[in-house]
N, C-alpha and C positions, 0 to 999 in steps of 0.2 A: 721314652721315644728314642727314635732312631733316624739318621737323615740317609736320603735316596743313597751317597758313598758308601754308608756303614751295609747297606743290603747288596750292593755293587759286588765289594770287597767279600762280602760273606757268599757271593753267586762263583767268581772268581779261587777263591782261596778257602776251602769249607775248614782248611784248618788253622786262621790266622785268628787276629784279635775280634774282625766284626765276625766271625762264625761264634765265635765262642761267646758273645753278646746274645746271640740269637740263641744258643743252648742254654743261656743263664734263664730265657723267657721260656722257652718248652720246657724247661726243669720247673717252674713256677716260682724261680728266685725272682723276678723282676716280671713289667707290666707293661708290656707296650701297645701304644696307640697308634692307630692308622685313621687316616682319613680318605674321603674320595681323593682330592689333589696331591696324595702323598700316594696313595696306589698308581694312579697314573703315572707319575714320574717313577716308579720301581718300574711299572711295567716299559717305559721310555728310555732310560736312562742305559741301561745296560744294552740295547738292541741299536743304540748310535754305533753308526759304521768305524769310528775310532776303535770301538772296545770289540766287535765283534770282530776286527783281522786282527788285531792282538790275541784275542779267547775263543778260537772256534765253538767253545763247547758254550759259548752266550749265545743258544736259541730262543726263537719264540715259544717252543716248545718248554724248554730249561725256565724261563722266567715265568712264564704262568705259571707252571709247577711249585718255583717257589712263592709267588703272589698269594696261590692259594694256602699254602705251608701258612703262611705269614697272616693270612685272613682266619686262618684255622685257630691260631694261637692269641692272638690281638683283640683289644678291644676297640669295637669301630666309632670314632666319631664323624658324623656322616659329612658337615659342612662346619668346622667351625667358626666361631664368629669375628670378626675383625678385630683384631687386638694389640697390634704392635706394628709401627712403618720399619722397616728396612732400607734405607735408601741407599744404599750400598749394593744391595741385593735382593730386589723384593721377590726373585724365584724364592727366597727361603724363608720368608716371610708366612707360608703354611706350615710350615715348622714349628715355628715360634708361635701363632694361632695356637695350633694344636696342643702345645704344651700347655698355655694356660689355658684352653677352656678342661682339656682333664686333668688340671692341678698336679700336672707333674714334676717330680723332682730334677728330672735329666732330659737333657737332649745332648746325647750321644752322637757326636761326629767328627770327620776327619778335615772340617772342612773349617779350617782356621782363619783365614781373611776373612772371611765374612759370618762365621756363628761365635768361636769361640771370643772375640774382639769384645763383644759383650758382657762378657767376663770382666773386663778392666775399666778399671775409670778414668782413661785417658781419652776417652771422646763421646763426647755427647751422648752419641745412641748407648752406650756403655752405662754411662751414669745413670741414663734413664731407664733402663732394662735394669739395674741393679738397686734404683730406686723402688720402682712398683713392681719388680718379683723378686725380690731379695731370695724365693725358696725355689727356685730353678738353678741350676748348676748347669753348666755347658762344658762338655769337656771329652774328649777322646776314648775311644773302646778300650785301648792300656790302660788309659787311666779309671774309667769307669769297673775293670776289671779288678785292677791293683785295689783302687782306694773305696770302691761303694762293693763290691759284690765278697771280698775280702772281709767284710764284719761282721 
């Protein structure tokens, strides 16, 4: 499972770690899960003005083509059930809910502030998450490539 920033980074830089993660899925080395909420975010985030000003190639056509490519390689879970609350950032809850519903082993994210803290035991949310879902690991794209895909 990848968060929206991984997808946006892959659209911005087809040679970076985020793009390499998607290549692993395309090669059949990892399984990608998507939900309707995540597809909506993938369509929205790269077209925000702060990004399109910096990256002129982020156009509606490019984004839609990218989304179609992701739908072609992903397993779709339309609306996963609500499974976990993230008070720090409720907008990230669809990613955790999807990971839980799909029995995903990994959530790959660049989001240090709102997702990777769940791997630490120094917050109530982190403690609860690790207790309830010890099989899910949240890590960055470089860590995913280095530690998971290298096996």
